[in-house]
MIFI-77867 format. One record per residue (C-alpha): residue in three letters; x, y, z. Coordinates in nm, 2 decimals, m for minus. Example, Ala and Ser with C-alpha at 12.3 -4.5 7.8 and 13.67 -1.06 7.14 Angstrom:
2
+-----+--------+--------+--------+
|  aa |      x |      y |      z |
+-----+--------+--------+--------+
| ala |   1.23 |  m0.45 |   0.78 |
| ser |   1.37 |  m0.11 |   0.71 |
+-----+--------+--------+--------+
REM end
This chain:
184
+-----+--------+--------+--------+
|  aa |      x |      y |      z |
+-----+--------+--------+--------+
| met |  10.94 |  m5.25 |  13.19 |
| lys |  10.65 |  m5.01 |  13.20 |
| pro |  10.69 |  m4.67 |  13.03 |
| ala |  10.68 |  m4.37 |  13.26 |
| ala |  10.43 |  m4.10 |  13.18 |
| asp |  10.69 |  m3.83 |  13.16 |
| lys |  11.01 |  m3.77 |  12.98 |
| met |  11.34 |  m3.77 |  13.18 |
| asp |  11.52 |  m3.44 |  13.21 |
| asn |  11.87 |  m3.51 |  13.34 |
| pro |  12.08 |  m3.20 |  13.38 |
| gly |  12.41 |  m3.23 |  13.19 |
| ser |  12.27 |  m3.50 |  12.96 |
| asp |  12.26 |  m3.45 |  12.58 |
| asn |  11.97 |  m3.69 |  12.56 |
| ser |  11.71 |  m3.53 |  12.77 |
| ala |  11.43 |  m3.63 |  12.54 |
| ala |  11.47 |  m4.00 |  12.60 |
| val |  11.15 |  m4.16 |  12.74 |
| ala |  11.23 |  m4.31 |  13.07 |
| gln |  11.11 |  m4.66 |  13.17 |
| val |  10.99 |  m4.74 |  13.52 |
| ala |  11.27 |  m4.94 |  13.68 |
| gly |  11.22 |  m5.31 |  13.74 |
| leu |  11.28 |  m5.50 |  14.06 |
| gly |  11.62 |  m5.65 |  13.97 |
| arg |  11.78 |  m5.31 |  13.89 |
| arg |  11.63 |  m5.15 |  14.20 |
| leu |  11.76 |  m5.44 |  14.42 |
| gly |  12.11 |  m5.41 |  14.26 |
| ala |  12.12 |  m5.03 |  14.33 |
| leu |  11.99 |  m5.09 |  14.68 |
| leu |  12.27 |  m5.35 |  14.75 |
| tyr |  12.54 |  m5.12 |  14.62 |
| asp |  12.41 |  m4.81 |  14.81 |
| ser |  12.38 |  m5.02 |  15.13 |
| leu |  12.75 |  m5.11 |  15.10 |
| leu |  12.84 |  m4.74 |  15.05 |
| leu |  12.62 |  m4.64 |  15.34 |
| val |  12.80 |  m4.89 |  15.57 |
| ala |  13.13 |  m4.72 |  15.48 |
| val |  12.98 |  m4.37 |  15.54 |
| leu |  12.84 |  m4.48 |  15.88 |
| leu |  13.18 |  m4.63 |  15.98 |
| leu |  13.35 |  m4.30 |  15.90 |
| ala |  13.07 |  m4.10 |  16.08 |
| gly |  13.11 |  m4.33 |  16.38 |
| leu |  13.49 |  m4.27 |  16.42 |
| pro |  13.44 |  m3.99 |  16.68 |
| leu |  13.19 |  m4.19 |  16.89 |
| pro |  13.46 |  m4.37 |  17.10 |
| leu |  13.56 |  m4.02 |  17.23 |
| ile |  13.24 |  m4.01 |  17.43 |
| pro |  13.33 |  m4.09 |  17.79 |
| glu |  13.25 |  m4.45 |  17.88 |
| ser |  13.07 |  m4.34 |  18.20 |
| val |  12.79 |  m4.17 |  17.99 |
| gln |  12.81 |  m4.38 |  17.67 |
| his |  12.53 |  m4.62 |  17.77 |
| gln |  12.29 |  m4.37 |  17.92 |
| trp |  11.97 |  m4.35 |  17.72 |
| pro |  11.99 |  m3.98 |  17.62 |
| ile |  12.34 |  m4.03 |  17.48 |
| gln |  12.22 |  m4.35 |  17.30 |
| leu |  11.93 |  m4.16 |  17.15 |
| leu |  12.16 |  m3.88 |  17.03 |
| ile |  12.40 |  m4.13 |  16.87 |
| arg |  12.12 |  m4.31 |  16.69 |
| gly |  11.97 |  m3.97 |  16.58 |
| tyr |  12.31 |  m3.86 |  16.46 |
| leu |  12.36 |  m4.18 |  16.25 |
| leu |  12.00 |  m4.15 |  16.11 |
| leu |  12.08 |  m3.79 |  16.01 |
| val |  12.40 |  m3.90 |  15.84 |
| ser |  12.20 |  m4.17 |  15.65 |
| phe |  11.94 |  m3.92 |  15.55 |
| val |  12.19 |  m3.67 |  15.43 |
| phe |  12.38 |  m3.94 |  15.23 |
| phe |  12.07 |  m4.03 |  15.03 |
| ala |  11.88 |  m3.70 |  15.01 |
| arg |  12.19 |  m3.51 |  14.89 |
| phe |  12.21 |  m3.74 |  14.59 |
| trp |  11.84 |  m3.76 |  14.53 |
| thr |  11.78 |  m3.38 |  14.54 |
| his |  12.08 |  m3.28 |  14.33 |
| ser |  12.10 |  m3.54 |  14.05 |
| gly |  11.82 |  m3.78 |  14.12 |
| gln |  12.07 |  m4.06 |  14.15 |
| thr |  12.27 |  m4.22 |  14.43 |
| leu |  12.60 |  m4.39 |  14.33 |
| gly |  12.43 |  m4.72 |  14.32 |
| met |  12.15 |  m4.58 |  14.10 |
| arg |  12.40 |  m4.43 |  13.87 |
| thr |  12.57 |  m4.77 |  13.82 |
| trp |  12.23 |  m4.92 |  13.72 |
| his |  12.12 |  m4.62 |  13.51 |
| leu |  11.84 |  m4.53 |  13.75 |
| phe |  11.69 |  m4.19 |  13.83 |
| met |  11.45 |  m4.08 |  14.09 |
| ile |  11.20 |  m3.83 |  13.96 |
| thr |  10.87 |  m3.66 |  14.05 |
| ser |  10.57 |  m3.66 |  13.83 |
| gln |  10.71 |  m3.35 |  13.67 |
| gly |  11.02 |  m3.54 |  13.56 |
| gln |  11.26 |  m3.36 |  13.80 |
| pro |  11.46 |  m3.48 |  14.10 |
| pro |  11.27 |  m3.45 |  14.43 |
| gly |  11.31 |  m3.17 |  14.67 |
| trp |  11.42 |  m3.21 |  15.03 |
| gly |  11.06 |  m3.26 |  15.15 |
| arg |  10.99 |  m3.55 |  14.92 |
| ala |  11.33 |  m3.69 |  14.99 |
| leu |  11.26 |  m3.69 |  15.36 |
| leu |  10.92 |  m3.85 |  15.31 |
| arg |  11.07 |  m4.12 |  15.09 |
| phe |  11.35 |  m4.18 |  15.35 |
| met |  11.10 |  m4.21 |  15.63 |
| thr |  10.86 |  m4.44 |  15.44 |
| ala |  11.11 |  m4.67 |  15.27 |
| pro |  11.18 |  m4.88 |  15.59 |
| ile |  10.81 |  m4.94 |  15.63 |
| ala |  10.79 |  m5.07 |  15.27 |
| leu |  11.10 |  m5.29 |  15.33 |
| leu |  11.03 |  m5.43 |  15.67 |
| pro |  10.77 |  m5.70 |  15.58 |
| leu |  11.01 |  m5.91 |  15.38 |
| phe |  11.05 |  m5.64 |  15.11 |
| leu |  10.68 |  m5.67 |  15.03 |
| gly |  10.65 |  m5.29 |  14.97 |
| leu |  10.93 |  m5.31 |  14.71 |
| val |  10.82 |  m5.63 |  14.55 |
| trp |  10.47 |  m5.47 |  14.52 |
| leu |  10.60 |  m5.29 |  14.21 |
| val |  10.57 |  m5.62 |  14.02 |
| trp |  10.19 |  m5.61 |  14.06 |
| asp |  10.13 |  m5.24 |  14.06 |
| glu |   9.98 |  m5.10 |  13.74 |
| gln |  10.23 |  m4.81 |  13.74 |
| gly |  10.52 |  m5.03 |  13.85 |
| leu |  10.57 |  m4.83 |  14.17 |
| ala |  10.66 |  m4.95 |  14.52 |
| trp |  10.48 |  m4.84 |  14.83 |
| his |  10.73 |  m4.57 |  14.91 |
| asp |  10.71 |  m4.44 |  14.55 |
| his |  10.34 |  m4.39 |  14.59 |
| trp |  10.37 |  m4.23 |  14.94 |
| ser |  10.65 |  m3.99 |  14.84 |
| gly |  10.52 |  m3.90 |  14.50 |
| thr |  10.84 |  m4.02 |  14.33 |
| arg |  10.93 |  m4.30 |  14.09 |
| ile |  11.25 |  m4.48 |  14.00 |
| val |  11.31 |  m4.49 |  13.62 |
| his |  11.56 |  m4.65 |  13.40 |
| arg |  11.73 |  m4.48 |  13.11 |
| ala |  12.02 |  m4.62 |  12.91 |
| asp |  12.34 |  m4.43 |  12.93 |
| gln |  12.48 |  m4.23 |  12.64 |
| ala |  12.71 |  m4.50 |  12.52 |
| thr |  12.43 |  m4.75 |  12.51 |
| leu |  12.21 |  m4.51 |  12.32 |
| arg |  12.49 |  m4.43 |  12.07 |
| asn |  12.54 |  m4.81 |  12.01 |
| met |  12.16 |  m4.86 |  11.96 |
| asn |  12.15 |  m4.57 |  11.72 |
| lys |  12.45 |  m4.71 |  11.53 |
| ala |  12.29 |  m5.05 |  11.51 |
| ser |  11.96 |  m4.89 |  11.39 |
| thr |  12.15 |  m4.70 |  11.12 |
| leu |  12.34 |  m5.01 |  11.02 |
| asn |  12.02 |  m5.21 |  10.99 |
| thr |  11.86 |  m4.93 |  10.79 |
| ser |  12.16 |  m4.92 |  10.55 |
| val |  12.16 |  m5.29 |  10.51 |
| gly |  11.78 |  m5.29 |  10.44 |
| lys |  11.82 |  m5.01 |  10.18 |
| ala |  12.11 |  m5.20 |  10.01 |
| ala |  11.91 |  m5.52 |  10.00 |
| ala |  11.60 |  m5.35 |   9.87 |
| ser |  11.80 |  m5.18 |   9.59 |
| lys |  11.92 |  m5.53 |   9.48 |
| gly |  11.56 |  m5.66 |   9.49 |
| gly |  11.61 |  m5.87 |   9.81 |
| thr |  11.50 |  m5.84 |  10.17 |
| pro |  11.73 |  m5.76 |  10.46 |
+-----+--------+--------+--------+
REM end
């Protein structure tokens, strides 16, 4: 993973000084899969009132345009609400990912809209715009560049505590071995 240029500030976290790492392709695909499943469920719920539209007008192009616009708006609100408030969707939270701007904060609604509108462009040509992050010097996908955001990985608090315990244990073992004249 490539280190991000900034530190991650996560509201409500007691480890706000942890340096965030730019997220790799595997974690991002895992979060995308999880969020896609959640979005399908949200869209199914949002579509529940659609059968109430009279059948005589259901297939007219203005009604179809309104339905598609409504479902697109629901999709945008689903993602943007998470992105703008905590910097994480539920899928991103599972994979310990955060969306941040260059200032280390979650994006505003404008950046969220730009990201939402450019992500399909990056994903359409066989995910090339997402896979691009493997070759990008900063580890960013196309829509990261276009929206001025980045997806970073930061270990959760339990993982950090375990890493600190292991580090403390290794230091203690090393000191004990050194006091006996050995090496750890």
